[in-house]
C-alpha positions in Angstrom: 62.3 72.5 107.8 64.2 69.4 109.1 66.8 70.1 111.8 69.4 67.9 113.5 67.0 67.2 116.3 64.7 65.4 113.8 67.5 63.0 112.7 68.8 59.9 114.5 72.2 61.5 114.9 74.7 60.1 117.4 73.8 61.2 120.9 77.3 62.4 121.6 77.1 64.8 118.6 74.0 66.5 119.7 74.6 70.1 120.8 78.1 70.2 119.2 79.1 72.9 116.8 81.1 72.5 113.6 84.3 74.4 112.9 83.2 77.9 112.0 86.0 80.4 111.2 84.2 83.3 109.5 84.4 83.4 105.7 83.8 87.0 104.5 84.8 88.9 101.5 87.3 91.5 102.9 90.4 93.2 101.6 92.5 92.1 104.5 91.7 88.5 105.7 93.9 88.0 108.8 91.8 85.5 110.7 92.9 81.9 109.8 96.7 82.1 109.9 97.1 81.7 106.2 100.3 82.8 104.5 98.9 85.8 102.8 101.7 86.0 100.2 100.7 84.4 96.9 102.5 81.4 95.5 105.4 82.7 93.4 104.6 82.8 89.7 107.4 80.5 88.6 106.3 77.9 91.2 102.7 78.3 90.1 103.7 77.5 86.5 105.5 74.4 87.6 102.5 73.3 89.7 100.2 73.8 86.7 102.5 71.8 84.4 102.6 69.0 86.9 98.8 69.0 87.3 98.4 69.0 83.5 100.6 65.9 83.3 98.7 64.2 86.2 95.3 64.9 84.5 96.4 62.7 81.6 96.3 59.7 84.0 93.2 60.5 85.9 91.5 57.3 84.5 93.8 55.4 86.9 93.8 55.4 90.7 96.7 57.4 92.2 99.6 55.8 94.0 97.9 54.9 97.3 101.3 55.0 99.1 102.2 58.4 97.5 105.8 57.2 97.3 107.2 60.2 95.4 105.6 62.7 97.7 106.9 60.9 100.8 110.4 60.9 99.3 110.2 64.6 98.6 108.9 65.3 102.2 111.9 63.3 103.5 114.3 65.3 101.4 112.7 68.6 102.7 113.0 67.6 106.3 116.6 66.2 105.8 117.7 69.7 105.0 116.3 71.1 108.2 117.1 68.6 111.0 120.4 67.0 112.0 121.4 64.1 109.8 121.2 61.6 112.6 117.5 62.2 113.1 116.5 62.9 109.5 113.4 60.7 108.8 113.3 58.4 105.8 110.1 58.0 103.7 109.0 55.0 105.7 108.5 57.2 108.7 106.3 59.8 106.8 102.6 59.7 106.2 100.5 62.4 104.3 96.9 63.3 104.1 94.4 66.0 103.1 95.7 68.6 105.5 96.9 68.0 109.0 93.2 67.7 110.1 93.0 64.4 108.3 96.3 63.4 109.9 94.6 64.1 113.2 91.5 62.2 112.2 93.4 59.1 111.1 95.5 59.1 114.2 92.3 59.1 116.3 90.7 56.4 114.2 93.7 54.2 114.9 94.5 55.1 118.5 91.3 56.7 119.8 87.6 55.7 119.6 84.9 54.7 122.1 86.3 54.0 125.6 89.5 55.9 125.0 90.4 59.5 126.0 92.5 62.3 124.7 94.1 64.9 126.9 94.5 68.5 125.6 95.5 71.8 127.1 93.1 74.6 126.1 93.1 77.2 124.7 94.5 75.1 121.9 93.6 74.3 118.3 89.9 74.0 118.1 89.8 71.1 115.6 91.6 68.8 118.1 88.5 68.5 120.3 86.1 68.5 117.3 87.8 65.6 115.6 88.3 63.8 119.0 84.5 63.9 119.6 83.8 63.1 115.9 85.7 59.8 116.4 83.7 58.9 119.5 86.8 59.6 121.7 86.5 61.3 125.1 88.1 64.8 125.3 89.5 65.7 128.7 91.4 68.9 129.5 93.9 70.4 131.9 94.8 74.0 132.7 98.0 75.7 131.5 100.3 77.8 133.5 100.3 81.6 133.5 100.3 83.4 130.1 99.3 80.2 128.4 102.6 78.5 128.9 102.9 74.8 129.6 105.6 73.5 132.0 106.7 69.9 132.4 105.4 69.6 136.0 101.9 70.9 135.0 101.7 68.7 131.9 103.0 65.6 133.8 100.6 66.1 136.7 97.7 66.2 134.2 98.8 63.0 132.4 99.1 61.2 135.7 95.7 62.4 136.9 93.8 61.7 133.6 95.6 58.5 132.3 94.9 59.4 128.7 95.4 57.1 125.7 96.6 60.1 123.7 98.1 63.5 124.6 97.8 66.4 122.2 100.4 69.1 122.3 100.8 72.2 120.1 104.3 73.5 119.4 104.0 76.4 119.1 100.5 76.6 120.5 97.5 77.8 118.5 95.7 80.2 119.2 98.2 81.7 121.6 101.5 81.3 119.7 103.2 80.1 122.9 106.4 78.2 122.5 106.6 74.6 123.9 110.0 73.5 125.2 111.2 70.1 124.1 111.6 69.1 127.8 107.9 69.3 128.2 107.4 66.8 125.3 110.0 64.5 126.7 108.5 64.6 130.2 105.0 63.9 128.9 106.2 61.0 126.8 108.0 59.5 129.8 104.8 59.9 132.0 102.4 58.0 129.7 102.1 54.6 128.0 99.8 56.2 125.4 100.5 58.1 122.2 101.9 61.6 122.2 100.8 63.8 119.3 102.8 67.0 118.7 101.1 69.5 116.3 103.9 71.5 114.6 101.8 73.3 112.1 103.8 76.5 112.6 107.2 75.0 113.0 108.8 77.0 110.1 108.0 80.2 111.9 110.0 79.4 115.0 113.2 81.3 115.6 116.3 80.1 113.7 117.9 77.3 115.7 114.9 76.4 117.7 114.8 72.6 117.8 111.8 70.7 116.5 110.1 67.8 118.2 111.3 65.8 115.2 114.6 65.5 117.0 112.9 63.5 119.7 111.6 60.8 117.5 114.4 58.3 117.6 113.7 55.7 120.3 110.2 57.0 120.9 107.8 54.8 119.0 104.7 56.4 120.5 105.6 59.9 119.5 103.9 61.5 116.4 104.9 64.9 115.0 102.4 66.5 112.6 103.1 69.3 110.1 101.4 71.0 107.2 102.1 72.7 103.9 99.2 75.1 104.5 101.1 77.8 106.4 104.8 78.4 105.5 104.3 76.9 102.0 101.3 79.2 101.2 99.5 76.0 100.2 96.4 76.1 102.3 94.1 75.5 99.3 95.9 72.4 98.3 95.2 70.6 101.6 98.4 68.7 102.3 99.5 67.7 105.8 101.9 65.0 107.0 103.3 63.3 110.0 106.6 61.8 111.0 106.6 58.8 113.4 107.9 55.3 113.8 107.1 53.1 110.8 104.8 51.0 113.0 102.6 54.1 113.4 102.4 54.5 109.6 101.3 50.9 109.4 98.6 51.6 111.9 97.3 54.5 109.8 97.1 52.2 106.8 94.5 50.3 108.6 92.1 53.2 108.8 92.8 55.4 105.8 90.4 55.5 102.9 91.7 53.9 99.7 93.6 56.3 97.6 92.8 59.2 100.0 95.4 61.5 98.4 94.3 62.3 94.8 96.8 62.3 92.0 96.3 66.0 91.6 97.1 66.7 95.3 100.2 64.5 95.1 101.4 66.3 91.9 100.9 69.8 93.3 102.7 69.0 96.5 105.6 67.4 94.8 106.0 70.4 92.5 105.9 72.8 95.5 108.5 70.8 97.4 110.8 70.9 94.4 110.8 74.7 94.9 111.0 74.5 98.7 113.4 77.4 99.2 111.4 79.7 96.9 108.2 78.7 98.6 109.6 79.5 102.0 111.2 82.8 101.0 108.3 84.6 102.6 108.8 83.1 106.0 111.4 85.6 107.1 109.1 88.5 106.0 106.2 87.0 108.0 108.4 86.6 111.1 109.4 90.2 110.7 105.7 91.3 110.6 104.9 89.1 113.5 107.7 90.7 115.5 106.4 94.1 114.4 103.0 93.2 115.8 104.7 92.1 119.1 106.4 95.5 119.3 103.7 97.8 118.1 100.7 96.3 119.9 102.0 97.2 123.4 102.7 100.8 122.1 99.0 101.0 121.3 98.2 99.9 124.8 97.5 96.2 124.2 99.0 93.1 125.7 100.8 91.1 123.0 101.4 87.5 124.0 104.7 85.9 123.0 104.4 84.1 119.7 106.6 81.7 117.7 103.9 81.3 115.0 102.6 83.5 112.2 100.0 85.2 114.3 99.7 87.2 117.5 97.1 87.0 120.3 96.6 90.4 121.8 94.6 91.3 124.9 93.5 94.4 126.8 90.3 94.8 124.8 87.3 96.1 126.7 84.9 94.6 124.1 86.5 92.1 121.7 83.2 91.6 119.8 82.8 95.4 119.2 86.5 95.6 118.2 86.1 92.7 115.8 83.1 94.4 114.2 84.8 97.8 114.0 87.8 96.2 112.2 85.5 94.3 109.9 83.8 97.5 109.0 87.2 98.8 108.0 87.7 95.7 105.7 90.0 93.8 108.2 89.0 90.3 109.4 90.7 89.1 112.5 89.7 86.1 114.8 87.8 86.0 118.0 89.0 82.7 119.5 86.9 83.0 122.7 89.6 84.2 125.0 88.2 86.9 127.3 89.5 90.4 126.4 91.5 89.2 123.4 91.6 88.7 119.6 94.1 87.0 117.3 95.6 88.5 114.1 97.6 86.8 111.4 100.9 88.4 110.5 100.4 89.3 106.9 102.3 91.3 104.4 103.9 94.6 105.4 100.9 96.5 103.9 98.3 94.2 105.6 100.0 94.5 109.0 100.4 98.2 108.7 96.7 98.7 107.8 95.6 96.6 110.7 97.7 98.5 113.1 96.5 101.8 111.7 92.8 100.9 112.0 93.3 99.4 115.5 95.1 102.6 116.6 92.1 104.6 115.3 89.8 102.8 117.7 91.8 104.1 120.7 93.0 102.3 123.9 90.9 99.3 124.8 89.5 99.0 121.3 85.9 99.7 120.2 83.0 99.5 122.6 79.4 98.8 121.7 77.5 101.8 120.6 80.6 103.9 119.9 80.7 103.3 116.1 83.8 102.7 114.0 86.2 104.9 115.8 88.0 108.0 114.5 88.8 108.4 110.8 
């Protein structure tokens, strides 16, 4: 059978691994930070009606500027940031998930001979897409407990002289908050682009400021968001960014023609027309996240502070054995490669409760190889 080694693949891709979050049929899938609440029925009906209307025009190409979608995204953000920093449609760009936003950004501002600075542990797709575009990926260490301070970040920027800096606010996979002053300091320290990934912004505490508030006067700053998480729209694949209009113009140079299908646009617009209903689950998810933050230490684990819809927990003697023991009990969590730790999505009240029950049954330190599935 032919393998990659038999093909004339790019040299810089040899030995690399694709994104590989496990896909398993389990009752409680708490591994990829989805919103586990279903789309509300009345919203689903509206989405289906919008799709049915869009289907009638599928013989034509979609609006390649997705004008209506950008207007709706602008309206959504205007209700959530101060009026003086609310972005207009000309500052918004959308794509097939925030991953395509990242890819288009790197196609425009990265490439051979350019480098991106990241601060692992961070979103795994950042480095994968960086390398896929022929860009160099360089890293710097974080502070204690996965925090990132302005002095640490600025020192790395000055040392590496990157063309782009990638930041996660809050960070994935650790959930760590990122103060705005860190973003401001990084921006001031570089002449390159600064990309802030705010995929989990809606789960931040009420009143916590978004990097969107920093955009005015900073033409090299990009803030990326997604409808996958808070909107329970992961299957629709809709991500977007907010930036200076010149950045949007740059992305037009690299985007594929008509990259957002008419069906994607119709579904996203319909969901945004029900934004408050779609986001009604956010408070419940934050409640379950905070429940995890409180209960995990009571079970003897270290729960890292999180502003996202997931919690990283440490204190595991054997993360792989604990992962397998939970999987045997129909719970899928995520091993993100951090020693002694696993990550779990904050699900519904039932899902969170079942996870805590099964983890408690494994005892302090979690499962160990050769010990079976724990008590019943």
